[in-house]
C-alpha positions in Angstrom: -0.1 0.1 0.0 1.2 3.6 -1.0 2.4 5.6 1.8 2.3 9.4 2.1 3.8 12.2 4.4 1.0 13.3 7.5 0.0 16.8 6.9 1.1 18.5 10.5 -1.7 21.1 11.2 -0.6 21.6 15.1 -0.8 25.4 16.2 2.4 27.3 15.5 3.8 30.7 15.3 4.4 32.1 11.9 5.7 35.1 10.4 2.3 36.8 8.5 2.0 39.5 6.0 -1.2 40.5 6.6 -1.9 42.2 3.4 -0.9 39.2 1.8 -3.5 37.2 3.1 -6.4 39.2 1.0 -5.4 37.1 -2.6 -6.5 39.2 -5.8 -9.6 37.6 -7.2 -11.0 36.9 -3.9 -14.1 38.4 -2.6 -12.0 39.7 1.0 -9.8 41.5 -1.6 -12.3 43.2 -3.6 -14.1 44.2 -0.5 -11.5 45.8 1.0 -10.5 47.7 -2.0 -13.8 48.8 -2.4 -14.0 50.2 1.0 -10.6 51.7 1.1 -10.9 53.2 -2.1 -13.4 55.5 -1.4 -15.4 53.4 -4.3 -18.3 53.0 -1.6 -19.0 56.5 0.1 -18.9 56.2 4.1 -19.4 60.1 4.6 -23.0 59.0 6.1 -21.3 57.1 9.2 -19.8 60.5 10.6 -22.9 62.0 11.8 -23.2 59.0 14.4 -20.0 59.8 16.0 -19.5 62.7 18.8 -15.8 62.4 19.6 -14.0 65.2 17.0 -12.7 67.0 20.6 -13.3 64.7 23.2 -13.5 60.8 23.8 -11.5 57.9 22.9 -11.0 57.2 19.2 -13.5 55.0 17.6 -13.2 51.8 16.0 -13.4 52.9 12.2 -16.6 52.3 10.2 -14.8 50.7 7.1 -13.4 48.2 9.5 -16.6 47.3 11.2 -18.1 47.1 7.6 -15.4 45.0 6.1 -15.5 42.4 9.2 -19.3 42.2 9.3 -19.7 41.8 5.5 -17.0 39.2 5.4 -18.7 37.5 8.3 -21.8 37.3 6.6 -20.0 35.5 3.5 -18.9 33.1 6.0 -21.9 32.4 7.5 -21.3 34.5 10.6 -24.3 36.2 11.5 -23.9 37.7 14.9 -21.8 40.0 16.5 -19.9 37.3 18.8 -19.2 35.1 16.1 -17.6 37.9 13.9 -15.7 39.3 16.8 -14.4 35.6 17.8 -13.2 35.4 14.3 -11.3 38.9 14.0 -9.2 37.5 16.9 -8.6 33.8 15.4 -9.2 33.8 11.7 -6.2 35.6 9.7 -8.6 36.8 7.1 -10.7 38.8 9.4 -7.2 40.1 11.1 -6.0 41.2 7.8 -9.2 43.6 7.4 -9.2 44.7 11.1 -5.7 44.4 12.0 -4.6 43.7 15.5 -6.8 45.9 17.2 -10.1 43.5 17.1 -13.5 45.0 17.3 -15.2 44.0 20.8 -18.6 42.4 20.0 -20.7 45.0 21.6 -19.1 47.3 19.3 -20.3 45.2 16.3 -23.8 45.1 17.9 -24.4 48.6 18.2 -22.7 49.5 15.0 -25.5 47.3 13.1 -28.2 48.4 15.2 -27.7 52.2 15.3 -26.5 53.0 11.4 -28.6 49.9 10.1 -29.7 52.2 7.0 -26.3 53.5 5.9 -24.7 50.0 6.4 -27.5 48.4 4.0 -26.9 51.1 1.2 -22.9 50.5 1.4 -23.7 46.7 1.4 -25.8 46.9 -1.8 -23.2 48.6 -3.7 -20.5 46.3 -2.5 -22.7 43.3 -3.2 -23.4 44.8 -6.7 -19.7 45.3 -7.7 -18.8 41.9 -6.6 -21.7 40.1 -8.1 -20.6 41.9 -11.4 -17.0 40.6 -11.2 -18.5 36.8 -10.6 -17.4 36.9 -6.7 -20.9 36.1 -5.3 -21.9 32.3 -5.7 -25.6 31.5 -6.3 -25.7 30.2 -2.3 -23.4 32.9 -1.0 -25.6 35.5 1.0 -29.0 33.4 0.7 -30.4 34.8 4.0 -33.8 34.6 4.7 -35.1 33.4 1.3 -33.1 36.3 -0.6 -30.7 34.8 -2.9 -28.7 37.0 -4.8 -28.3 37.1 -9.0 -25.8 34.7 -9.8 -26.4 34.5 -14.0 -23.5 35.8 -15.6 -24.9 36.6 -18.7 -26.9 39.2 -17.1 -24.6 40.7 -15.0 -23.5 43.6 -17.2 -26.7 43.7 -19.1 -30.5 44.5 -19.1 -32.8 47.8 -19.3 -32.6 50.8 -16.7 -35.8 48.8 -14.8 -34.2 45.5 -14.8 -30.9 47.0 -13.5 -32.7 49.0 -10.9 -34.9 45.8 -10.0 -31.3 44.0 -9.7 -30.3 46.8 -7.1 -33.4 46.6 -5.4 -33.0 43.0 -4.6 -29.4 43.7 -3.3 -30.8 46.2 -1.1 -33.7 43.6 0.2 -30.8 41.3 0.7 -28.3 43.6 2.8 -31.4 44.5 4.9 -32.3 40.8 5.8 -29.0 40.2 6.6 -29.0 42.9 9.0 -32.4 41.8 10.2 -30.7 38.2 11.0 -27.7 39.9 12.7 -29.6 41.5 14.9 -32.3 38.7 15.7 -29.1 36.5 16.6 -27.6 38.8 19.0 -30.2 38.1 21.4 -30.1 34.7 20.7 -27.6 32.0 22.2 -24.7 31.5 19.9 -23.7 28.1 18.6 -20.3 27.2 19.3 -17.7 26.6 16.7 -17.9 22.7 17.2 -21.8 22.9 16.6 -21.1 24.7 13.6 -18.5 22.4 12.3 -20.9 19.5 12.7 -23.5 21.4 10.8 -21.7 21.9 7.9 -20.0 18.5 7.8 -23.5 16.7 8.0 -24.8 19.3 4.8 -21.3 18.0 3.1 -21.7 14.8 3.8 -25.4 14.8 2.6 -24.9 16.5 -0.8 -21.8 14.0 -1.5 -24.2 11.0 -1.0 -27.1 12.7 -2.9 -24.8 13.0 -6.0 -23.2 9.6 -5.8 -26.3 7.9 -5.3 -27.8 9.8 -8.3 -24.8 9.0 -10.4 -25.1 5.2 -9.7 -28.8 5.2 -10.3 -28.5 7.3 -13.8 -26.0 5.7 -16.0 -26.7 7.8 -18.7 -27.4 11.5 -20.0 -31.2 12.2 -20.8 -31.4 13.4 -24.5 -34.0 15.8 -25.9 -35.9 14.9 -29.4 -33.4 16.1 -31.4 -30.5 13.9 -29.7 -29.1 16.8 -28.0 -28.0 16.0 -24.2 -30.5 17.5 -21.6 -28.9 18.8 -18.3 -30.1 16.6 -15.3 -31.3 17.8 -12.0 -30.2 16.0 -9.1 -33.1 16.8 -6.7 -36.0 15.9 -9.4 -34.3 14.4 -12.8 -38.1 14.2 -14.1 -38.2 18.0 -14.0 -38.0 20.3 -17.3 -36.7 23.6 -17.6 -39.5 25.4 -18.8 -38.6 29.2 -20.3 -40.7 31.6 -18.0 -42.8 34.4 -19.6 -41.8 38.1 -19.2 -45.2 38.3 -16.8 -44.3 35.1 -14.8 -40.5 36.5 -14.7 -41.7 39.7 -12.9 -44.6 38.1 -11.0 -41.6 35.7 -9.7 -39.4 38.4 -8.8 -42.2 40.5 -7.0 -43.2 37.4 -5.0 -39.6 36.8 -4.1 -39.1 40.3 -2.7 
């Protein structure tokens, strides 16, 4: 039997260049650039601070925006979970530095300034979606799924683009509502979250394996072309929606 080297993943001290942890082409790189470059305006947040002459310096809204939105992309939707990630996970540390925000600071931020936060999130999500950095399930919160069709990211009428922007705003507001609700509920521990994701991965892998074993050949259409299969319901057919039904579906989803 073949022998392989064991993987040593024990805790250790390593020299880390934080800026190099944000890899170009990743969501966190885009998020960091959009916030720091001024591509999304942050002026609206200044009105919520009263420490121009007295009081301690506050945690920058830019930092809080980065770690909160990155947390949402990692299915972390409570202030305690995001604050813990800022102390333990290098990608979050690369965004906030070594001065990790306290969970009460994060909770107060998303509750006090929810409206401007949602507007900034909307802008970030629109740009990241146009660059293909948001998958079909990413940020799928409270039934609000974001657009993921690459062919439609850069095209559409003004009304269609406005509808896409409105959907992004709905998603951002849904994230904030879930975050605020989660802050008042018991926080599941990391092992519990890990087990939940492991169970989901195992279930999905088993479902695909079973499907491939039961369906040895591709389906073909009337002209002999290969038809796409559906792992959940292989007898389902994709019906092109009419413009009216598309609008009705979009309205129902919102």
